[in-house]
N, C-alpha and C positions, 0 to 999 in steps of 0.2 A: 776305483779298485786299488787296494794296497798290495804290496808285494806279498804279504802273508796270505791274503785271500787268493791271489793268483797262484801261489804255490799249492794251496789246498785244492783249488780247482784242477790243477795239473795232476796232482796225486789221485784225485777221484776219477778223472778221465783215464789215467793209466791203469787203475784197477779194473776198469770196465773193458778197456781195449786190449791190454796185453794178453790175457788168457786166450781170446779167440785167435790172436795172431800166432801164439805159440802152438795152439791146436792145429791151425792151418798149416804151419810149417811141418809139423809132425805128420799130418795126413798126406801132404805133398811128398814127403820123403818115403812114406810107406807105399804110396801109389807108384812112385818112380822105381822103387826096388821090386815091385811086383813083376812076376813073369808075364803078366798080361798087359803091361804098359805099352808094349809095341803095338798091340791091337788098338789102343786108344788113339794112336797117332796115324793109323792107316785110314785111307779113304774107303768108302763103301765098296768101290770096285776092287780094291786091294784085298778086302776081307772076303769077298764072295767065294773064291776057291776054298777058303778055310771052312766056310759054313756048309757048302755043298759036299 
């Protein structure tokens, strides 16, 4: 494998991997800013007074 083919392979992998990573960070940020984020971190027992 030459340096050129290694660089081409790296660029191809980056084109496939970078968009899902960016989307994942965006979704994580949206979820953390959501007012319901604290309910995601609560245990079932902690949520039960809210549900009833």
